[in-house]
DRENPA-3360 file (N, C-alpha, C; in nm, 2 decimals, always signed):
BEGIN
1 = XXXXXXXX = +0.09/-0.12/+0.00/+0.00/+0.00/+0.00/+0.09/+0.12/+0.00 ~ +0.06/+0.22/-0.09/+0.14/+0.34/-0.10/+0.06/+0.46/-0.12 ~ +0.11/+0.58/-0.10/+0.04/+0.70/-0.13/+0.04/+0.73/-0.28 ~ -0.01/+0.85/-0.31/-0.02/+0.88/-0.46/+0.11/+0.90/-0.52 ~ +0.21/+0.94/-0.44/+0.35/+0.96/-0.49/+0.43/+0.84/-0.50 ~ +0.38/+0.73/-0.45/+0.45/+0.60/-0.46/+0.52/+0.56/-0.34 ~ +0.54/+0.65/-0.24/+0.61/+0.62/-0.12/+0.53/+0.53/-0.04 ~ +0.59/+0.43/+0.02/+0.52/+0.33/+0.11/+0.47/+0.40/+0.23;
9 = XXXXXXXX = +0.35/+0.36/+0.27/+0.29/+0.41/+0.40/+0.34/+0.33/+0.52 ~ +0.34/+0.40/+0.63/+0.38/+0.33/+0.76/+0.27/+0.35/+0.86 ~ +0.26/+0.26/+0.95/+0.17/+0.28/+1.07/+0.26/+0.31/+1.19 ~ +0.22/+0.41/+1.26/+0.29/+0.45/+1.38/+0.19/+0.43/+1.50 ~ +0.23/+0.39/+1.61/+0.14/+0.37/+1.72/+0.21/+0.41/+1.86 ~ +0.12/+0.46/+1.95/+0.17/+0.48/+2.09/+0.06/+0.43/+2.18 ~ +0.09/+0.38/+2.29/-0.01/+0.33/+2.39/+0.03/+0.37/+2.53 ~ -0.07/+0.38/+2.61/-0.04/+0.41/+2.76/-0.16/+0.37/+2.84;
17 = XXXXXXXX = -0.14/+0.31/+2.95/-0.24/+0.27/+3.05/-0.21/+0.31/+3.19 ~ -0.31/+0.34/+3.27/-0.29/+0.38/+3.41/-0.41/+0.34/+3.49 ~ -0.39/+0.30/+3.62/-0.50/+0.26/+3.70/-0.59/+0.37/+3.75 ~ -0.54/+0.50/+3.73/-0.63/+0.61/+3.77/-0.61/+0.65/+3.92 ~ -0.69/+0.74/+3.96/-0.67/+0.80/+4.09/-0.74/+0.72/+4.20 ~ -0.84/+0.64/+4.16/-0.93/+0.57/+4.26/-0.91/+0.42/+4.27 ~ -0.90/+0.36/+4.16/-0.89/+0.21/+4.15/-0.76/+0.16/+4.21 ~ -0.77/+0.05/+4.28/-0.65/-0.01/+4.33/-0.58/-0.10/+4.23;
25 = XXXXXXXX = -0.65/-0.15/+4.13/-0.59/-0.23/+4.03/-0.63/-0.17/+3.89 ~ -0.55/-0.21/+3.79/-0.58/-0.17/+3.65/-0.65/-0.29/+3.58 ~ -0.77/-0.28/+3.55/-0.85/-0.38/+3.48/-0.85/-0.36/+3.33 ~ -0.77/-0.27/+3.28/-0.76/-0.25/+3.13/-0.64/-0.33/+3.08 ~ -0.65/-0.37/+2.95/-0.54/-0.43/+2.88/-0.54/-0.38/+2.74 ~ -0.43/-0.38/+2.67/-0.42/-0.34/+2.53/-0.33/-0.44/+2.46 ~ -0.34/-0.43/+2.32/-0.26/-0.52/+2.24/-0.21/-0.45/+2.11 ~ -0.09/-0.46/+2.08/-0.03/-0.42/+1.95/+0.04/-0.54/+1.89;
33 = XXXXXXXX = -0.01/-0.58/+1.77/+0.03/-0.71/+1.72/+0.06/-0.69/+1.57 ~ +0.16/-0.75/+1.52/+0.19/-0.75/+1.37/+0.22/-0.89/+1.33 ~ +0.16/-0.93/+1.21/+0.17/-1.07/+1.17/+0.16/-1.08/+1.02 ~ +0.21/-1.19/+0.97/+0.18/-1.23/+0.83/+0.17/-1.39/+0.83 ~ +0.18/-1.45/+0.72/+0.15/-1.59/+0.72/+0.27/-1.67/+0.77 ~ +0.38/-1.61/+0.81/+0.49/-1.68/+0.86/+0.54/-1.63/+1.00 ~ +0.49/-1.52/+1.04/+0.55/-1.46/+1.16/+0.44/-1.38/+1.24 ~ +0.46/-1.38/+1.37/+0.37/-1.30/+1.46/+0.46/-1.23/+1.56;
41 = XXXXXXXX = +0.44/-1.10/+1.58/+0.53/-1.02/+1.67/+0.44/-0.94/+1.76 ~ +0.47/-0.95/+1.89/+0.42/-0.85/+1.98/+0.49/-0.72/+1.97 ~ +0.42/-0.61/+1.96/+0.48/-0.48/+1.95/+0.48/-0.40/+2.08 ~ +0.57/-0.32/+2.10/+0.58/-0.24/+2.22/+0.48/-0.13/+2.23 ~ +0.49/-0.04/+2.33/+0.40/+0.07/+2.35/+0.41/+0.18/+2.25 ~ +0.52/+0.18/+2.18/+0.55/+0.28/+2.08/+0.63/+0.22/+1.97 ~ +0.60/+0.26/+1.84/+0.68/+0.21/+1.73/+0.62/+0.25/+1.60 ~ +0.69/+0.20/+1.49/+0.64/+0.22/+1.35/+0.68/+0.10/+1.27;
49 = XXXXXXXX = +0.61/+0.08/+1.16/+0.63/-0.03/+1.07/+0.57/-0.01/+0.94 ~ +0.63/-0.06/+0.83/+0.57/-0.05/+0.70/+0.43/-0.11/+0.70 ~ +0.34/-0.05/+0.62/+0.20/-0.10/+0.62/+0.18/-0.20/+0.51 ~ +0.27/-0.21/+0.42/+0.24/-0.30/+0.30/+0.30/-0.44/+0.32 ~ +0.36/-0.47/+0.43/+0.42/-0.60/+0.45/+0.35/-0.69/+0.55 ~ +0.27/-0.64/+0.63/+0.21/-0.71/+0.74/+0.06/-0.67/+0.76 ~ -0.01/-0.75/+0.84/-0.13/-0.71/+0.90/-0.11/-0.67/+1.04 ~ -0.20/-0.59/+1.09/-0.18/-0.54/+1.23/-0.31/-0.55/+1.31;
57 = XXXXXXXX = -0.30/-0.58/+1.43/-0.42/-0.58/+1.52/-0.38/-0.49/+1.64 ~ -0.47/-0.39/+1.67/-0.46/-0.30/+1.78/-0.59/-0.32/+1.86 ~ -0.58/-0.34/+1.99/-0.70/-0.37/+2.07/-0.69/-0.31/+2.21 ~ -0.81/-0.28/+2.26/-0.82/-0.24/+2.40/-0.94/-0.32/+2.47 ~ -0.91/-0.36/+2.59/-1.02/-0.44/+2.66/-1.02/-0.39/+2.81 ~ -1.14/-0.38/+2.86/-1.17/-0.33/+2.99/-1.24/-0.44/+3.07 ~ -1.18/-0.50/+3.17/-1.24/-0.61/+3.24/-1.35/-0.57/+3.33 ~ -1.44/-0.67/+3.36/-1.55/-0.65/+3.45/-1.54/-0.76/+3.55;
65 = XXXXXXXX = -1.60/-0.74/+3.67/-1.61/-0.84/+3.77/-1.56/-0.80/+3.90 ~ -1.48/-0.69/+3.92/-1.44/-0.65/+4.05/-1.35/-0.76/+4.11 ~ -1.40/-0.81/+4.22/-1.33/-0.91/+4.29/-1.33/-1.04/+4.21 ~ -1.42/-1.05/+4.12/-1.42/-1.17/+4.03/-1.32/-1.15/+3.91 ~ -1.20/-1.11/+3.94/-1.09/-1.11/+3.84/-1.12/-1.02/+3.72 ~ -1.16/-0.90/+3.74/-1.18/-0.81/+3.62/-1.05/-0.79/+3.55 ~ -0.93/-0.77/+3.62/-0.81/-0.75/+3.56/-0.77/-0.88/+3.48 ~ -0.79/-1.00/+3.53/-0.77/-1.12/+3.46/-0.85/-1.13/+3.34;
73 = XXXXXXXX = -0.98/-1.09/+3.34/-1.07/-1.10/+3.23/-1.02/-1.03/+3.11 ~ -0.97/-0.90/+3.12/-0.93/-0.82/+3.01/-0.80/-0.88/+2.95 ~ -0.71/-0.93/+3.04/-0.58/-0.99/+3.00/-0.61/-1.12/+2.92 ~ -0.71/-1.19/+2.97/-0.74/-1.32/+2.91/-0.80/-1.30/+2.77 ~ -0.88/-1.19/+2.75/-0.93/-1.16/+2.62/-0.82/-1.13/+2.52 ~ -0.73/-1.04/+2.57/-0.62/-1.00/+2.48/-0.53/-1.12/+2.45 ~ -0.50/-1.21/+2.54/-0.43/-1.33/+2.51/-0.50/-1.42/+2.41 ~ -0.63/-1.43/+2.43/-0.71/-1.51/+2.34/-0.70/-1.46/+2.19;
81 = XXXXXXXX = -0.70/-1.33/+2.18/-0.69/-1.27/+2.04/-0.56/-1.32/+1.98 ~ -0.45/-1.31/+2.05/-0.32/-1.36/+2.00/-0.32/-1.51/+1.97 ~ -0.37/-1.59/+2.07/-0.37/-1.73/+2.05/-0.45/-1.78/+1.93 ~ -0.56/-1.72/+1.91/-0.65/-1.76/+1.80/-0.58/-1.71/+1.66 ~ -0.52/-1.59/+1.66/-0.45/-1.55/+1.54/-0.34/-1.65/+1.51 ~ -0.26/-1.68/+1.61/-0.15/-1.77/+1.59/-0.19/-1.91/+1.54 ~ -0.30/-1.96/+1.60/-0.34/-2.09/+1.57/-0.42/-2.11/+1.44 ~ -0.50/-2.01/+1.41/-0.60/-2.02/+1.30/-0.57/-1.93/+1.18;
89 = XXXXXXXX = -0.47/-1.85/+1.19/-0.46/-1.75/+1.08/-0.45/-1.81/+0.94 ~ -0.37/-1.91/+0.92/-0.35/-1.97/+0.79/-0.48/-2.02/+0.73 ~ -0.56/-2.08/+0.82/-0.69/-2.13/+0.77/-0.79/-2.02/+0.74 ~ -0.80/-1.92/+0.83/-0.89/-1.81/+0.80/-0.85/-1.72/+0.69 ~ -0.72/-1.70/+0.67/-0.67/-1.62/+0.57/-0.69/-1.68/+0.43 ~ -0.68/-1.82/+0.42/-0.70/-1.88/+0.30/-0.84/-1.92/+0.27 ~ -0.93/-1.90/+0.36/-1.07/-1.94/+0.34/-1.14/-1.85/+0.24 ~ -1.19/-1.91/+0.14/-1.27/-1.84/+0.03/-1.42/-1.85/+0.05;
97 = XXXXXXXX = -1.46/-1.93/+0.15/-1.60/-1.95/+0.17/-1.66/-1.86/+0.27 ~ -1.58/-1.77/+0.33/-1.63/-1.68/+0.43/-1.60/-1.54/+0.39 ~ -1.70/-1.45/+0.42/-1.68/-1.31/+0.40/-1.60/-1.25/+0.51 ~ -1.55/-1.13/+0.50/-1.47/-1.07/+0.61/-1.56/-1.06/+0.73 ~ -1.68/-1.02/+0.72/-1.77/-1.01/+0.83/-1.79/-1.15/+0.90 ~ -1.80/-1.26/+0.82/-1.82/-1.39/+0.88/-1.69/-1.43/+0.95 ~ -1.58/-1.40/+0.90/-1.45/-1.43/+0.96/-1.44/-1.36/+1.10 ~ -1.47/-1.23/+1.10/-1.46/-1.16/+1.22/-1.56/-1.20/+1.33;
105 = XXXXXXXX = -1.68/-1.24/+1.28/-1.79/-1.29/+1.37/-1.74/-1.42/+1.43 ~ -1.68/-1.51/+1.35/-1.63/-1.64/+1.40/-1.51/-1.61/+1.50 ~ -1.43/-1.52/+1.47/-1.31/-1.48/+1.55/-1.36/-1.44/+1.69 ~ -1.46/-1.35/+1.69/-1.52/-1.30/+1.81/-1.59/-1.41/+1.89 ~ -1.66/-1.50/+1.83/-1.72/-1.61/+1.90/-1.62/-1.70/+1.97 ~ -1.51/-1.72/+1.90/-1.40/-1.81/+1.97/-1.35/-1.74/+2.10 ~ -1.33/-1.61/+2.09/-1.28/-1.54/+2.21/-1.38/-1.54/+2.32 ~ -1.51/-1.52/+2.28/-1.62/-1.52/+2.38/-1.63/-1.66/+2.44;
113 = XXXXXXXX = -1.63/-1.77/+2.36/-1.64/-1.90/+2.42/-1.53/-1.94/+2.51 ~ -1.41/-1.89/+2.48/-1.30/-1.92/+2.58/-1.32/-1.85/+2.71 ~ -1.36/-1.72/+2.70/-1.38/-1.64/+2.83/-1.50/-1.70/+2.91 ~ -1.60/-1.75/+2.84/-1.71/-1.81/+2.91/-1.67/-1.94/+2.98 ~ -1.59/-2.02/+2.91/-1.54/-2.14/+2.97/-1.46/-2.12/+3.10 ~ -1.37/-2.02/+3.09/-1.29/-1.99/+3.21/-1.38/-1.94/+3.32 ~ -1.49/-1.87/+3.29/-1.58/-1.82/+3.39/-1.66/-1.93/+3.46 ~ -1.69/-2.03/+3.38/-1.76/-2.15/+3.43/-1.68/-2.24/+3.51;
121 = XXXXXXXX = -1.55/-2.26/+3.47/-1.47/-2.36/+3.54/-1.40/-2.31/+3.66 ~ -1.38/-2.18/+3.68/-1.31/-2.13/+3.79/-1.40/-2.04/+3.88 ~ -1.42/-2.08/+4.00/-1.51/-2.01/+4.09/-1.47/-1.87/+4.11 ~ -1.34/-1.84/+4.12/-1.29/-1.70/+4.14/-1.31/-1.61/+4.02 ~ -1.34/-1.68/+3.90/-1.37/-1.60/+3.78/-1.51/-1.60/+3.74 ~ -1.60/-1.65/+3.82/-1.74/-1.66/+3.79/-1.80/-1.52/+3.76 ~ -1.87/-1.51/+3.65/-1.93/-1.39/+3.61/-1.84/-1.28/+3.55 ~ -1.71/-1.32/+3.53/-1.62/-1.22/+3.47/-1.65/-1.19/+3.32;
129 = XXXXXXXX = -1.61/-1.08/+3.28/-1.63/-1.04/+3.14/-1.54/-0.93/+3.10 ~ -1.55/-0.88/+2.98/-1.47/-0.77/+2.93/-1.52/-0.71/+2.81 ~ -1.49/-0.58/+2.79/-1.52/-0.52/+2.66/-1.41/-0.56/+2.56 ~ -1.43/-0.54/+2.43/-1.33/-0.56/+2.33/-1.35/-0.46/+2.22 ~ -1.25/-0.37/+2.20/-1.26/-0.28/+2.08/-1.13/-0.31/+2.00 ~ -1.14/-0.37/+1.88/-1.03/-0.42/+1.81/-1.03/-0.36/+1.67 ~ -0.91/-0.31/+1.63/-0.89/-0.26/+1.49/-0.79/-0.35/+1.42 ~ -0.83/-0.41/+1.31/-0.75/-0.50/+1.23/-0.72/-0.43/+1.10;
137 = XXXXXXXX = -0.60/-0.40/+1.07/-0.56/-0.33/+0.95/-0.50/-0.43/+0.85 ~ -0.56/-0.44/+0.74/-0.53/-0.54/+0.64/-0.55/-0.48/+0.50 ~ -0.44/-0.47/+0.42/-0.44/-0.43/+0.28/-0.52/-0.30/+0.26 ~ -0.48/-0.20/+0.34/-0.54/-0.07/+0.32/-0.68/-0.05/+0.38 ~ -0.73/-0.15/+0.46/-0.86/-0.14/+0.52/-0.85/-0.16/+0.67 ~ -0.93/-0.08/+0.74/-0.93/-0.11/+0.89/-1.07/-0.17/+0.92 ~ -1.06/-0.29/+0.98/-1.18/-0.36/+1.02/-1.20/-0.34/+1.17 ~ -1.32/-0.31/+1.21/-1.35/-0.29/+1.35/-1.44/-0.40/+1.40;
145 = XXXXXXXX = -1.40/-0.45/+1.51/-1.47/-0.56/+1.59/-1.49/-0.50/+1.73 ~ -1.62/-0.49/+1.77/-1.64/-0.42/+1.90/-1.76/-0.47/+1.98 ~ -1.73/-0.48/+2.11/-1.84/-0.52/+2.21/-1.81/-0.44/+2.33 ~ -1.91/-0.37/+2.39/-1.89/-0.30/+2.51/-1.89/-0.15/+2.50 ~ -1.82/-0.08/+2.60/-1.82/+0.07/+2.60/-1.68/+0.13/+2.59 ~ -1.58/+0.05/+2.56/-1.46/+0.11/+2.51/-1.49/+0.16/+2.37 ~ -1.40/+0.25/+2.32/-1.44/+0.31/+2.19/-1.32/+0.31/+2.09 ~ -1.36/+0.32/+1.97/-1.26/+0.35/+1.86/-1.31/+0.47/+1.78;
153 = XXXXXXXX = -1.22/+0.57/+1.77/-1.24/+0.70/+1.70/-1.16/+0.70/+1.58 ~ -1.21/+0.77/+1.48/-1.14/+0.80/+1.35/-1.12/+0.95/+1.34 ~ -1.00/+0.99/+1.32/-0.97/+1.13/+1.29/-0.92/+1.14/+1.15 ~ -1.01/+1.17/+1.05/-0.98/+1.17/+0.91/-0.88/+1.28/+0.88 ~ -0.80/+1.26/+0.78/-0.70/+1.35/+0.74/-0.76/+1.49/+0.71 ~ -0.88/+1.50/+0.66/-0.94/+1.63/+0.63/-1.00/+1.70/+0.75 ~ -1.00/+1.64/+0.87/-1.05/+1.71/+0.99/-1.17/+1.64/+1.04 ~ -1.20/+1.67/+1.17/-1.32/+1.61/+1.23/-1.29/+1.49/+1.32;
161 = XXXXXXXX = -1.39/+1.44/+1.38/-1.37/+1.32/+1.47/-1.50/+1.24/+1.45 ~ -1.48/+1.11/+1.43/-1.59/+1.01/+1.40/-1.58/+0.90/+1.50 ~ -1.68/+0.88/+1.58/-1.68/+0.76/+1.67/-1.73/+0.64/+1.59 ~ -1.64/+0.55/+1.57/-1.67/+0.43/+1.48/-1.75/+0.33/+1.56 ~ -1.75/+0.33/+1.69/-1.81/+0.22/+1.77/-1.93/+0.28/+1.84 ~ -2.03/+0.19/+1.88/-2.14/+0.23/+1.96/-2.11/+0.19/+2.10 ~ -2.17/+0.26/+2.20/-2.16/+0.22/+2.34/-2.27/+0.12/+2.37 ~ -2.23/-0.01/+2.40/-2.32/-0.11/+2.42/-2.36/-0.11/+2.57;
169 = XXXXXXXX = -2.42/+0.00/+2.61/-2.47/+0.02/+2.75/-2.62/+0.06/+2.74 ~ -2.68/+0.05/+2.86/-2.82/+0.10/+2.86/-2.83/+0.25/+2.82 ~ -2.74/+0.33/+2.88/-2.74/+0.47/+2.85/-2.71/+0.50/+2.70 ~ -2.62/+0.42/+2.65/-2.58/+0.43/+2.51/-2.70/+0.40/+2.41 ~ -2.77/+0.30/+2.45/-2.89/+0.26/+2.37/-3.00/+0.38/+2.37 ~ -3.02/+0.43/+2.49/-3.12/+0.54/+2.51/-3.08/+0.66/+2.43 ~ -2.94/+0.69/+2.43/-2.89/+0.80/+2.35/-2.91/+0.78/+2.20 ~ -2.88/+0.66/+2.15/-2.90/+0.63/+2.01/-3.05/+0.64/+1.97;
177 = XXXXXXXX = -3.14/+0.60/+2.06/-3.28/+0.61/+2.03/-3.34/+0.75/+2.05 ~ -3.25/+0.84/+2.08/-3.30/+0.98/+2.10/-3.38/+1.01/+2.22 ~ -3.37/+0.93/+2.32/-3.45/+0.94/+2.44/-3.37/+1.03/+2.55 ~ -3.24/+1.03/+2.54/-3.16/+1.12/+2.63/-3.05/+1.19/+2.55 ~ -3.00/+1.29/+2.60/-2.89/+1.37/+2.53/-2.76/+1.30/+2.57 ~ -2.65/+1.35/+2.49/-2.52/+1.30/+2.52/-2.48/+1.33/+2.66 ~ -2.51/+1.45/+2.71/-2.47/+1.48/+2.85/-2.55/+1.40/+2.95 ~ -2.68/+1.37/+2.92/-2.75/+1.29/+3.01/-2.70/+1.14/+3.01;
185 = XXXXXXXX = -2.66/+1.10/+2.89/-2.60/+0.96/+2.89/-2.47/+0.95/+2.97 ~ -2.39/+1.06/+2.97/-2.27/+1.06/+3.04/-2.29/+1.05/+3.19 ~ -2.40/+1.10/+3.24/-2.43/+1.10/+3.38/-2.54/+1.01/+3.42 ~ -2.59/+0.92/+3.33/-2.70/+0.83/+3.36/-2.66/+0.72/+3.46 ~ -2.75/+0.68/+3.55/-2.72/+0.58/+3.65/-2.68/+0.45/+3.59 ~ -2.72/+0.42/+3.46/-2.69/+0.29/+3.40/-2.59/+0.31/+3.28 ~ -2.50/+0.42/+3.30/-2.41/+0.44/+3.19/-2.30/+0.33/+3.18 ~ -2.28/+0.26/+3.29/-2.18/+0.15/+3.29/-2.24/+0.01/+3.28;
193 = XXXXXXXX = -2.37/+0.00/+3.26/-2.44/-0.13/+3.26/-2.43/-0.18/+3.11 ~ -2.35/-0.28/+3.09/-2.32/-0.33/+2.96/-2.44/-0.42/+2.91 ~ -2.47/-0.41/+2.78/-2.57/-0.50/+2.72/-2.50/-0.60/+2.63 ~ -2.37/-0.57/+2.60/-2.29/-0.67/+2.52/-2.15/-0.67/+2.57 ~ -2.09/-0.78/+2.58/-1.95/-0.79/+2.62/-1.90/-0.93/+2.58 ~ -1.77/-0.95/+2.60/-1.71/-1.08/+2.59/-1.73/-1.15/+2.73 ~ -1.79/-1.28/+2.72/-1.81/-1.35/+2.85/-1.93/-1.30/+2.93 ~ -1.96/-1.38/+3.03/-2.06/-1.34/+3.13/-2.20/-1.31/+3.08;
201 = XXXXXXXX = -2.23/-1.32/+2.95/-2.37/-1.29/+2.91/-2.42/-1.41/+2.83 ~ -2.48/-1.39/+2.72/-2.55/-1.50/+2.65/-2.44/-1.59/+2.58 ~ -2.49/-1.70/+2.54/-2.40/-1.80/+2.47/-2.35/-1.75/+2.34 ~ -2.42/-1.66/+2.27/-2.38/-1.61/+2.14/-2.35/-1.46/+2.16 ~ -2.26/-1.41/+2.08/-2.24/-1.27/+2.08/-2.27/-1.21/+1.94 ~ -2.31/-1.08/+1.94/-2.34/-1.01/+1.82/-2.26/-0.88/+1.81 ~ -2.13/-0.89/+1.78/-2.05/-0.77/+1.78/-2.08/-0.67/+1.67 ~ -2.04/-0.55/+1.70/-2.04/-0.45/+1.59/-1.92/-0.47/+1.50;
209 = XXXXXXXX = -1.95/-0.48/+1.37/-1.84/-0.51/+1.27/-1.86/-0.41/+1.16 ~ -1.75/-0.34/+1.13/-1.75/-0.24/+1.02/-1.62/-0.23/+0.96 ~ -1.61/-0.18/+0.84/-1.48/-0.16/+0.77/-1.47/-0.03/+0.70 ~ -1.35/+0.04/+0.71/-1.33/+0.16/+0.64/-1.19/+0.16/+0.57 ~ -1.18/+0.23/+0.46/-1.04/+0.24/+0.40/-0.96/+0.34/+0.48 ~ -0.83/+0.31/+0.48/-0.73/+0.40/+0.55/-0.65/+0.47/+0.45 ~ -0.61/+0.59/+0.48/-0.53/+0.67/+0.39/-0.42/+0.75/+0.46 ~ -0.33/+0.80/+0.39/-0.22/+0.88/+0.46/-0.28/+1.00/+0.54;
217 = XXXXXXXX = -0.24/+1.01/+0.66/-0.29/+1.12/+0.75/-0.40/+1.08/+0.84 ~ -0.46/+0.97/+0.82/-0.56/+0.92/+0.91/-0.50/+0.88/+1.05 ~ -0.58/+0.91/+1.15/-0.54/+0.87/+1.28/-0.66/+0.80/+1.35 ~ -0.63/+0.71/+1.44/-0.73/+0.63/+1.51/-0.70/+0.63/+1.66 ~ -0.80/+0.63/+1.74/-0.79/+0.62/+1.89/-0.87/+0.51/+1.94 ~ -0.81/+0.42/+2.01/-0.88/+0.31/+2.08/-0.86/+0.34/+2.23 ~ -0.97/+0.34/+2.30/-0.96/+0.39/+2.44/-1.06/+0.32/+2.53 ~ -1.03/+0.30/+2.66/-1.13/+0.26/+2.76/-1.21/+0.37/+2.80;
225 = XXXXXXXX = -1.32/+0.34/+2.88/-1.41/+0.45/+2.91/-1.36/+0.54/+3.02 ~ -1.24/+0.51/+3.08/-1.18/+0.60/+3.17/-1.13/+0.73/+3.10 ~ -1.10/+0.71/+2.97/-1.05/+0.83/+2.89/-1.17/+0.92/+2.86 ~ -1.28/+0.86/+2.81/-1.40/+0.94/+2.77/-1.48/+0.99/+2.90 ~ -1.46/+0.93/+3.01/-1.52/+0.98/+3.13/-1.47/+1.12/+3.17 ~ -1.35/+1.15/+3.13/-1.29/+1.28/+3.16/-1.29/+1.38/+3.04 ~ -1.29/+1.33/+2.92/-1.27/+1.41/+2.80/-1.39/+1.40/+2.70 ~ -1.44/+1.51/+2.66/-1.54/+1.51/+2.55/-1.47/+1.50/+2.42;
233 = XXXXXXXX = -1.55/+1.47/+2.32/-1.49/+1.45/+2.19/-1.41/+1.56/+2.13 ~ -1.46/+1.69/+2.16/-1.38/+1.80/+2.11/-1.24/+1.81/+2.17 ~ -1.24/+1.77/+2.30/-1.11/+1.77/+2.37/-1.02/+1.66/+2.31 ~ -1.07/+1.54/+2.28/-1.00/+1.44/+2.22/-0.94/+1.48/+2.09 ~ -1.02/+1.55/+2.00/-0.97/+1.59/+1.87/-0.86/+1.69/+1.89 ~ -0.87/+1.79/+1.98/-0.77/+1.89/+2.00/-0.64/+1.83/+2.05 ~ -0.65/+1.73/+2.14/-0.53/+1.67/+2.19/-0.46/+1.59/+2.08 ~ -0.53/+1.53/+1.99/-0.47/+1.45/+1.89/-0.41/+1.54/+1.78;
241 = XXXXXXXX = -0.49/+1.64/+1.74/-0.44/+1.72/+1.62/-0.35/+1.84/+1.66 ~ -0.38/+1.91/+1.77/-0.30/+2.03/+1.81/-0.28/+2.03/+1.96 ~ -0.20/+1.94/+2.01/-0.18/+1.93/+2.16/-0.11/+2.06/+2.21 ~ -0.14/+2.10/+2.33/-0.08/+2.22/+2.38/+0.07/+2.20/+2.40 ~ +0.15/+2.31/+2.41/+0.29/+2.30/+2.42/+0.34/+2.23/+2.54 ~ +0.26/+2.23/+2.65/+0.31/+2.17/+2.78/+0.30/+2.01/+2.77 ~ +0.24/+1.96/+2.66/+0.24/+1.82/+2.64/+0.33/+1.77/+2.53 ~ +0.41/+1.86/+2.48/+0.49/+1.83/+2.36/+0.59/+1.72/+2.38;
249 = XXXXXXXX = +0.63/+1.70/+2.50/+0.73/+1.59/+2.53/+0.67/+1.45/+2.55 ~ +0.53/+1.45/+2.55/+0.46/+1.32/+2.57/+0.42/+1.26/+2.43 ~ +0.40/+1.13/+2.43/+0.34/+1.07/+2.31/+0.19/+1.10/+2.31 ~ +0.13/+1.09/+2.19/-0.02/+1.11/+2.19/-0.10/+1.04/+2.29 ~ -0.06/+0.91/+2.31/-0.13/+0.83/+2.41/-0.11/+0.88/+2.56 ~ +0.02/+0.91/+2.58/+0.05/+0.96/+2.72/-0.02/+1.09/+2.75 ~ -0.03/+1.18/+2.65/-0.10/+1.31/+2.66/-0.25/+1.28/+2.70 ~ -0.31/+1.19/+2.63/-0.45/+1.16/+2.65/-0.48/+1.11/+2.79;
257 = XXXXXXXX = -0.39/+1.02/+2.83/-0.41/+0.96/+2.97/-0.39/+1.07/+3.07 ~ -0.29/+1.15/+3.06/-0.26/+1.26/+3.15/-0.37/+1.36/+3.16 ~ -0.43/+1.40/+3.05/-0.54/+1.50/+3.06/-0.67/+1.44/+3.11 ~ -0.69/+1.31/+3.07/-0.81/+1.25/+3.12/-0.81/+1.22/+3.27 ~ -0.69/+1.19/+3.32/-0.67/+1.17/+3.46/-0.69/+1.30/+3.54 ~ -0.64/+1.41/+3.48/-0.65/+1.54/+3.55/-0.80/+1.58/+3.55 ~ -0.88/+1.54/+3.45/-1.02/+1.58/+3.44/-1.11/+1.49/+3.52 ~ -1.07/+1.36/+3.54/-1.15/+1.27/+3.62/-1.07/+1.17/+3.69;
265 = XXXXXXXX = -1.02/+1.07/+3.63/-0.93/+0.97/+3.69/-1.01/+0.87/+3.78 ~ -1.14/+0.87/+3.77/-1.22/+0.78/+3.85/-1.21/+0.63/+3.81 ~ -1.17/+0.61/+3.69/-1.16/+0.47/+3.64/-1.02/+0.45/+3.58 ~ -0.99/+0.32/+3.55/-0.87/+0.29/+3.48/-0.87/+0.37/+3.34 ~ -0.75/+0.40/+3.29/-0.74/+0.48/+3.17/-0.65/+0.41/+3.07 ~ -0.69/+0.39/+2.95/-0.60/+0.33/+2.85/-0.63/+0.40/+2.71 ~ -0.52/+0.44/+2.65/-0.53/+0.51/+2.52/-0.43/+0.44/+2.42 ~ -0.47/+0.42/+2.30/-0.39/+0.36/+2.20/-0.41/+0.44/+2.07;
273 = XXXXX = -0.31/+0.51/+2.02/-0.32/+0.60/+1.91/-0.25/+0.54/+1.79 ~ -0.32/+0.53/+1.68/-0.26/+0.47/+1.56/-0.26/+0.58/+1.45 ~ -0.15/+0.60/+1.38/-0.14/+0.70/+1.27/-0.09/+0.64/+1.15 ~ -0.15/+0.68/+1.03/-0.10/+0.63/+0.90/-0.02/+0.75/+0.84 ~ +0.11/+0.73/+0.82/+0.20/+0.84/+0.78/+0.28/+0.80/+0.66;
% end
């Protein structure tokens, strides 16, 4: 994949997570992964790589369950993503009988079934679950796989901010139905009550799946709800596009976590920023 001038495009990423001001543990997890048909590599919190040689997965997961291993839940989901890619990639990549949506649906179902099995078999994990917001970049397209109230945002090269994911909460549904405002949804008593997640719910999952083309200058943010608890969308866009000078020494992800913690910090905070350059 290259731009109009023929120069190859690269993907740059930065990630940061923090337990926040109130929580004793961090129940958020994130993943940066690069792979092809012969190799799979875990990526660090910051880096860059050519976009035309590999596929990439970036993901954020927020665990649920409190004493029932919420931190374990999100980590287990992230590990499941990697294990399934490592085990099944060749079969799914070569399958001609499945559409991209069907492949992602099956991928999600496998993650969900593993989390549900752990929840059933281990008493200390009973009822555990997690959100999953995953961006899979493949051949110039970003595929979104999403369950829960973590979010994925798109910052198009031409400006603006687009929330690619829906909040699968009671408050999020009421907002989409036009029954409450965005501000009311943010302060709603059921703003954290999930209607969809990995594990701890129904036997089947129905994730949000969508795909968009990527181009030079696009940026994406994957974040847990600890970030959006403190920052409105206009603040997210400003921090991504024109961060203030006092944040210039920080990576984009570090700046988002710092500002969200200053504004709220009631929950765990995780930000993962992906740029196409």
